[in-house]
VODRENTI-915661 format. One record per residue (C-alpha): x, y, z; chain. Coordinates in nm, 3 decimals. Each point is the difference from the previous one (the first is absolute). Layout:
+---------+---------+---------+-------+
|      xx |      yy |      zz | kette |
+---------+---------+---------+-------+
|       X |       Y |       Z |     A |
...
+---------+---------+---------+-------+
//
This chain:
+---------+---------+---------+-------+
|      xx |      yy |      zz | kette |
+---------+---------+---------+-------+
|  -3.835 |  -8.592 |  12.910 |     A |
|  -0.256 |   0.261 |   0.090 |     A |
|  -0.369 |  -0.069 |   0.008 |     A |
|  -0.063 |   0.238 |  -0.290 |     A |
|   0.250 |  -0.185 |  -0.221 |     A |
|  -0.149 |  -0.335 |   0.090 |     A |
|  -0.348 |   0.124 |  -0.084 |     A |
|   0.119 |   0.132 |  -0.336 |     A |
|   0.151 |  -0.340 |  -0.092 |     A |
|  -0.318 |  -0.185 |   0.098 |     A |
|  -0.207 |   0.242 |  -0.204 |     A |
|   0.214 |  -0.058 |  -0.309 |     A |
|  -0.031 |  -0.378 |   0.032 |     A |
|  -0.378 |   0.027 |   0.027 |     A |
|  -0.007 |   0.215 |  -0.313 |     A |
|   0.209 |  -0.257 |  -0.193 |     A |
|  -0.229 |  -0.278 |   0.118 |     A |
|  -0.304 |   0.193 |  -0.122 |     A |
|   0.160 |   0.054 |  -0.340 |     A |
|   0.083 |  -0.369 |  -0.030 |     A |
|  -0.355 |  -0.095 |   0.100 |     A |
|  -0.140 |   0.244 |  -0.257 |     A |
|   0.217 |  -0.146 |  -0.274 |     A |
|  -0.111 |  -0.354 |   0.088 |     A |
|  -0.364 |   0.115 |  -0.005 |     A |
|   0.041 |   0.162 |  -0.343 |     A |
|   0.177 |  -0.313 |  -0.127 |     A |
|  -0.285 |  -0.231 |   0.107 |     A |
|  -0.262 |   0.239 |  -0.141 |     A |
|   0.176 |  -0.002 |  -0.337 |     A |
|   0.013 |  -0.381 |   0.002 |     A |
|  -0.371 |  -0.013 |   0.073 |     A |
|  -0.083 |   0.244 |  -0.283 |     A |
|   0.217 |  -0.184 |  -0.252 |     A |
|  -0.151 |  -0.334 |   0.097 |     A |
|  -0.348 |   0.141 |  -0.045 |     A |
|   0.081 |   0.143 |  -0.341 |     A |
|   0.161 |  -0.325 |  -0.110 |     A |
|  -0.308 |  -0.194 |   0.105 |     A |
|  -0.232 |   0.228 |  -0.199 |     A |
|   0.223 |  -0.023 |  -0.307 |     A |
|  -0.001 |  -0.379 |   0.020 |     A |
|  -0.376 |  -0.002 |   0.028 |     A |
|  -0.029 |   0.234 |  -0.298 |     A |
|   0.231 |  -0.220 |  -0.207 |     A |
|  -0.209 |  -0.302 |   0.089 |     A |
|  -0.315 |   0.178 |  -0.113 |     A |
|   0.175 |   0.126 |  -0.314 |     A |
|   0.122 |  -0.352 |  -0.070 |     A |
|  -0.356 |  -0.126 |   0.032 |     A |
|  -0.115 |   0.271 |  -0.241 |     A |
|   0.272 |  -0.098 |  -0.247 |     A |
|  -0.098 |  -0.365 |   0.025 |     A |
|  -0.363 |   0.094 |  -0.061 |     A |
|   0.102 |   0.214 |  -0.299 |     A |
|   0.218 |  -0.274 |  -0.141 |     A |
|  -0.285 |  -0.245 |   0.037 |     A |
|  -0.228 |   0.240 |  -0.189 |     A |
|   0.261 |   0.044 |  -0.271 |     A |
|   0.045 |  -0.374 |  -0.029 |     A |
|  -0.373 |  -0.042 |  -0.039 |     A |
|  -0.012 |   0.268 |  -0.272 |     A |
|   0.018 |  -0.145 |  -0.352 |     A |
|   0.062 |   0.263 |  -0.270 |     A |
|  -0.233 |  -0.013 |  -0.297 |     A |
|   0.241 |  -0.105 |  -0.275 |     A |
|   0.248 |   0.266 |   0.105 |     A |
|   0.271 |   0.043 |  -0.263 |     A |
|   0.326 |   0.188 |   0.007 |     A |
|   0.166 |   0.193 |  -0.275 |     A |
|   0.370 |  -0.051 |  -0.057 |     A |
|   0.019 |   0.229 |  -0.302 |     A |
|   0.184 |   0.326 |   0.071 |     A |
|  -0.032 |   0.162 |  -0.343 |     A |
|  -0.050 |   0.372 |  -0.015 |     A |
|  -0.374 |   0.009 |  -0.059 |     A |
|  -0.103 |  -0.320 |   0.177 |     A |
|  -0.228 |   0.052 |   0.297 |     A |
|   0.090 |  -0.288 |   0.240 |     A |
|  -0.360 |  -0.025 |   0.121 |     A |
|  -0.184 |  -0.036 |  -0.331 |     A |
|   0.028 |  -0.379 |   0.011 |     A |
|  -0.244 |   0.001 |   0.293 |     A |
|  -0.269 |   0.194 |  -0.183 |     A |
|  -0.189 |  -0.306 |  -0.124 |     A |
|  -0.347 |   0.145 |   0.058 |     A |
|   0.093 |   0.331 |  -0.159 |     A |
|   0.153 |  -0.187 |  -0.292 |     A |
|  -0.315 |  -0.209 |  -0.049 |     A |
|  -0.226 |   0.307 |   0.021 |     A |
|   0.212 |   0.183 |  -0.254 |     A |
|   0.013 |  -0.299 |  -0.233 |     A |
|  -0.376 |  -0.055 |   0.006 |     A |
|  -0.112 |   0.362 |  -0.017 |     A |
|   0.263 |   0.198 |  -0.190 |     A |
|   0.100 |  -0.225 |  -0.288 |     A |
|  -0.072 |   0.158 |  -0.338 |     A |
|  -0.049 |  -0.148 |  -0.346 |     A |
|   0.232 |   0.231 |  -0.189 |     A |
|   0.193 |  -0.289 |  -0.150 |     A |
|  -0.101 |  -0.368 |   0.020 |     A |
|   0.363 |  -0.114 |  -0.003 |     A |
|   0.106 |   0.185 |   0.316 |     A |
|  -0.171 |   0.091 |   0.327 |     A |
|  -0.025 |   0.377 |   0.035 |     A |
|  -0.163 |   0.194 |   0.282 |     A |
|  -0.204 |   0.311 |   0.068 |     A |
|   0.110 |   0.265 |   0.247 |     A |
|  -0.320 |   0.144 |   0.147 |     A |
|  -0.299 |  -0.161 |   0.168 |     A |
|  -0.231 |   0.055 |   0.296 |     A |
|   0.008 |  -0.179 |   0.336 |     A |
|  -0.188 |  -0.298 |  -0.147 |     A |
|   0.239 |  -0.037 |  -0.290 |     A |
|  -0.234 |   0.147 |  -0.259 |     A |
|   0.216 |   0.167 |  -0.264 |     A |
|  -0.057 |   0.375 |  -0.014 |     A |
|   0.250 |   0.080 |  -0.276 |     A |
|   0.094 |  -0.247 |  -0.272 |     A |
|   0.329 |   0.170 |  -0.083 |     A |
|   0.299 |  -0.234 |  -0.013 |     A |
|   0.337 |   0.140 |   0.113 |     A |
|   0.345 |  -0.128 |  -0.098 |     A |
|   0.139 |   0.073 |   0.345 |     A |
|  -0.256 |  -0.222 |   0.177 |     A |
|   0.044 |  -0.297 |  -0.230 |     A |
|   0.379 |   0.005 |   0.008 |     A |
|   0.012 |   0.048 |   0.375 |     A |
|  -0.244 |  -0.276 |   0.094 |     A |
|   0.220 |  -0.267 |  -0.162 |     A |
|   0.296 |   0.136 |   0.196 |     A |
|  -0.185 |  -0.007 |   0.333 |     A |
|  -0.325 |  -0.185 |   0.080 |     A |
|   0.038 |  -0.260 |  -0.275 |     A |
|   0.376 |  -0.040 |   0.018 |     A |
|  -0.013 |  -0.313 |   0.217 |     A |
|  -0.242 |  -0.168 |  -0.243 |     A |
|   0.210 |   0.023 |  -0.316 |     A |
|   0.343 |  -0.139 |  -0.077 |     A |
|   0.275 |   0.159 |  -0.208 |     A |
|  -0.120 |  -0.125 |  -0.338 |     A |
|  -0.362 |   0.091 |   0.076 |     A |
|   0.110 |   0.350 |   0.097 |     A |
|   0.172 |   0.049 |  -0.334 |     A |
|  -0.299 |  -0.140 |  -0.189 |     A |
|  -0.236 |   0.233 |   0.187 |     A |
|   0.219 |   0.299 |  -0.081 |     A |
|   0.004 |  -0.086 |  -0.370 |     A |
|  -0.380 |  -0.031 |   0.006 |     A |
|  -0.035 |   0.337 |   0.174 |     A |
|   0.198 |   0.145 |  -0.288 |     A |
|  -0.261 |  -0.147 |  -0.237 |     A |
|  -0.281 |   0.199 |   0.163 |     A |
|  -0.103 |   0.357 |  -0.096 |     A |
|   0.203 |   0.119 |   0.302 |     A |
|   0.312 |  -0.034 |  -0.214 |     A |
|   0.073 |   0.263 |  -0.263 |     A |
|   0.252 |  -0.029 |  -0.281 |     A |
|   0.075 |   0.207 |  -0.306 |     A |
|   0.268 |  -0.177 |  -0.201 |     A |
|   0.056 |   0.298 |  -0.227 |     A |
|   0.194 |   0.189 |   0.269 |     A |
|   0.253 |  -0.106 |   0.263 |     A |
|  -0.113 |  -0.020 |   0.363 |     A |
|  -0.366 |   0.047 |  -0.090 |     A |
|  -0.115 |  -0.293 |   0.209 |     A |
|  -0.094 |  -0.087 |   0.356 |     A |
|  -0.298 |  -0.036 |   0.231 |     A |
|  -0.256 |   0.279 |  -0.019 |     A |
|  -0.191 |   0.122 |   0.305 |     A |
|  -0.344 |  -0.154 |  -0.051 |     A |
|  -0.258 |  -0.151 |  -0.235 |     A |
|  -0.377 |  -0.047 |   0.000 |     A |
|  -0.087 |  -0.361 |   0.079 |     A |
|  -0.324 |   0.007 |  -0.203 |     A |
|   0.150 |   0.131 |  -0.322 |     A |
|   0.370 |  -0.071 |   0.040 |     A |
|   0.067 |   0.359 |  -0.105 |     A |
|   0.268 |   0.208 |   0.171 |     A |
|  -0.118 |   0.252 |   0.258 |     A |
|   0.334 |   0.154 |   0.094 |     A |
|   0.264 |  -0.064 |  -0.268 |     A |
|   0.286 |   0.153 |   0.198 |     A |
|   0.278 |  -0.237 |   0.095 |     A |
|   0.083 |   0.068 |   0.363 |     A |
|   0.340 |  -0.072 |   0.148 |     A |
|  -0.127 |  -0.223 |   0.283 |     A |
|  -0.210 |  -0.210 |  -0.241 |     A |
|   0.312 |  -0.071 |  -0.203 |     A |
|   0.227 |  -0.062 |   0.298 |     A |
|  -0.228 |  -0.267 |   0.144 |     A |
|   0.091 |  -0.256 |  -0.271 |     A |
|   0.360 |   0.018 |   0.122 |     A |
|  -0.102 |  -0.076 |   0.357 |     A |
|  -0.241 |  -0.273 |  -0.110 |     A |
|   0.247 |  -0.188 |  -0.218 |     A |
|   0.301 |   0.027 |   0.232 |     A |
|  -0.183 |  -0.054 |   0.329 |     A |
|  -0.210 |  -0.294 |  -0.120 |     A |
|   0.247 |  -0.173 |  -0.229 |     A |
|   0.328 |   0.075 |   0.175 |     A |
|   0.314 |  -0.173 |  -0.122 |     A |
|  -0.189 |  -0.169 |  -0.287 |     A |
|  -0.054 |   0.319 |  -0.201 |     A |
|   0.260 |  -0.112 |  -0.253 |     A |
|  -0.111 |  -0.366 |  -0.009 |     A |
|  -0.376 |  -0.007 |  -0.059 |     A |
|  -0.113 |   0.040 |  -0.360 |     A |
|  -0.347 |   0.033 |  -0.157 |     A |
|  -0.032 |   0.051 |  -0.375 |     A |
|   0.373 |   0.077 |  -0.019 |     A |
|  -0.033 |   0.277 |   0.258 |     A |
|   0.171 |   0.007 |   0.339 |     A |
|  -0.092 |   0.206 |   0.305 |     A |
|   0.337 |   0.174 |  -0.018 |     A |
|  -0.086 |   0.121 |  -0.352 |     A |
|  -0.321 |   0.165 |   0.121 |     A |
|   0.172 |   0.149 |   0.306 |     A |
|   0.243 |   0.167 |  -0.239 |     A |
|  -0.291 |   0.107 |  -0.219 |     A |
|  -0.152 |   0.193 |   0.291 |     A |
|   0.339 |   0.127 |   0.112 |     A |
|   0.062 |   0.140 |  -0.348 |     A |
|  -0.337 |   0.175 |   0.014 |     A |
|   0.041 |   0.167 |   0.340 |     A |
|   0.359 |   0.104 |  -0.077 |     A |
|  -0.102 |   0.158 |  -0.331 |     A |
|  -0.111 |   0.360 |  -0.044 |     A |
|  -0.359 |  -0.120 |   0.040 |     A |
|   0.067 |   0.015 |   0.375 |     A |
|   0.362 |   0.082 |   0.081 |     A |
|   0.102 |   0.367 |   0.006 |     A |
|   0.367 |  -0.001 |  -0.099 |     A |
|   0.038 |   0.370 |   0.082 |     A |
|  -0.154 |   0.011 |   0.346 |     A |
|   0.070 |  -0.364 |   0.096 |     A |
|  -0.337 |  -0.136 |   0.099 |     A |
|  -0.310 |  -0.183 |  -0.120 |     A |
|  -0.313 |   0.164 |  -0.136 |     A |
|  -0.320 |  -0.128 |   0.158 |     A |
|  -0.132 |  -0.106 |  -0.341 |     A |
|   0.099 |   0.010 |  -0.364 |     A |
|  -0.241 |   0.291 |  -0.054 |     A |
|   0.122 |   0.208 |   0.296 |     A |
|   0.310 |   0.200 |   0.088 |     A |
|  -0.079 |  -0.003 |   0.372 |     A |
|   0.188 |  -0.209 |   0.248 |     A |
|  -0.161 |  -0.172 |   0.300 |     A |
|   0.179 |  -0.121 |   0.310 |     A |
|  -0.186 |  -0.331 |   0.012 |     A |
|   0.067 |  -0.107 |  -0.358 |     A |
|   0.363 |   0.110 |   0.016 |     A |
|   0.056 |  -0.207 |   0.313 |     A |
|  -0.152 |  -0.298 |  -0.180 |     A |
|   0.238 |   0.075 |  -0.286 |     A |
|   0.295 |  -0.010 |   0.239 |     A |
|  -0.112 |  -0.333 |   0.147 |     A |
|  -0.062 |  -0.161 |  -0.340 |     A |
|   0.340 |   0.100 |  -0.132 |     A |
|   0.177 |  -0.117 |   0.313 |     A |
|  -0.186 |  -0.330 |  -0.029 |     A |
|   0.119 |  -0.042 |  -0.359 |     A |
|   0.358 |   0.084 |   0.095 |     A |
|   0.004 |  -0.241 |   0.294 |     A |
|  -0.163 |  -0.283 |  -0.196 |     A |
|   0.231 |   0.030 |  -0.299 |     A |
|   0.299 |   0.016 |   0.230 |     A |
|  -0.106 |  -0.306 |   0.205 |     A |
|  -0.082 |  -0.210 |  -0.308 |     A |
|   0.310 |   0.124 |  -0.185 |     A |
|  -0.205 |   0.079 |  -0.309 |     A |
|   0.199 |   0.113 |  -0.302 |     A |
|  -0.189 |   0.327 |  -0.062 |     A |
|   0.254 |   0.220 |   0.177 |     A |
|  -0.148 |   0.318 |  -0.148 |     A |
|  -0.338 |  -0.072 |   0.160 |     A |
|   0.158 |  -0.064 |   0.339 |     A |
|   0.216 |   0.313 |  -0.005 |     A |
|  -0.262 |   0.235 |  -0.147 |     A |
|  -0.271 |  -0.114 |   0.244 |     A |
|   0.233 |   0.087 |   0.287 |     A |
|   0.071 |   0.337 |  -0.161 |     A |
|  -0.372 |   0.078 |  -0.030 |     A |
|  -0.070 |  -0.098 |   0.362 |     A |
|   0.293 |   0.203 |   0.132 |     A |
|  -0.073 |   0.313 |  -0.204 |     A |
|  -0.369 |  -0.007 |   0.091 |     A |
|   0.079 |  -0.035 |   0.369 |     A |
|   0.229 |   0.303 |  -0.021 |     A |
|  -0.270 |   0.199 |  -0.181 |     A |
|  -0.254 |  -0.089 |   0.267 |     A |
|   0.181 |   0.240 |   0.231 |     A |
|  -0.197 |   0.268 |  -0.185 |     A |
|  -0.323 |  -0.150 |   0.136 |     A |
|   0.110 |  -0.004 |   0.363 |     A |
|  -0.156 |   0.245 |   0.247 |     A |
|   0.248 |   0.025 |   0.286 |     A |
|  -0.245 |   0.182 |   0.226 |     A |
|  -0.262 |  -0.273 |  -0.018 |     A |
|   0.243 |  -0.289 |  -0.057 |     A |
|  -0.206 |  -0.120 |  -0.295 |     A |
|  -0.001 |  -0.008 |  -0.380 |     A |
|  -0.211 |   0.230 |  -0.211 |     A |
|  -0.272 |  -0.169 |  -0.203 |     A |
|   0.105 |   0.123 |  -0.343 |     A |
|   0.219 |   0.240 |  -0.193 |     A |
|   0.025 |   0.140 |  -0.350 |     A |
|   0.247 |  -0.102 |  -0.268 |     A |
|   0.286 |   0.186 |   0.172 |     A |
|  -0.081 |  -0.139 |   0.347 |     A |
|  -0.155 |   0.332 |   0.101 |     A |
|  -0.281 |  -0.047 |   0.253 |     A |
|  -0.340 |   0.130 |  -0.104 |     A |
|  -0.358 |  -0.004 |   0.130 |     A |
|  -0.145 |  -0.250 |   0.084 |     A |
|   0.330 |  -0.183 |   0.022 |     A |
|   0.113 |   0.218 |   0.288 |     A |
|  -0.316 |  -0.080 |   0.199 |     A |
|   0.018 |  -0.378 |   0.012 |     A |
|   0.262 |  -0.239 |   0.126 |     A |
+---------+---------+---------+-------+
//
């Protein structure tokens, strides 16, 4: 073997040894880095665990002030209203009117101190409050009794000389009991359906007061809204009031919900009025189809209102 060959072999061995040493060095450096990171993570977890323990201790020491939960999942039930005790008390003390001594009715408008600024009484407010804030305070029979008493106030209109000339009007003057707005609006006459079904539930065909059952009055309101006082048989939709040909998105959506609620309830309770169950589903379905006319695809929203033929007009095209 020549000297040059021997030198070349030695040089190659040294190079291999250097590579091996470098690999070992990198390996130990990586171990050191990973150990350091693991140590910091452990320390962080310990601190986080301490924070969690402190938070849990604070939570354990926190006692809610009569916190209540709502299990009702009905369409119009706000699950948080049962916690509004202070708001409820303020409203009860400041907004109660004296329209009728037999039933508690309420004003709509007041200032920040609860001083009434307008003594007008609205049907919508007084039907809705018994289906929301006061729902937990009244049982099924009380609900029906309250509804019958609301019908005895000037808010209820009825002309027995003509069919379907009945229902809740918009508003009355508390001082005189005289009507302010005599129009019967769709929402005002849908709310009884929600009130009676939501509050009374599967007892709508069982409870009876003065030979009247809740199911009878549900059908009374259903007959009204499905009559030509509100329902447009040609254009398949609900007028906003008995004195208007215009259709509003909001009230028609409420009409859909009310009719679906009737259909579902009658189906679940297996009530014998098959015509009510089938026609309520028809009304809901046809109205939902017609609501396509109110949809603005560019803005992904519904127009505010339309005319009798579902044609959009000002200001209906400006509001959503």
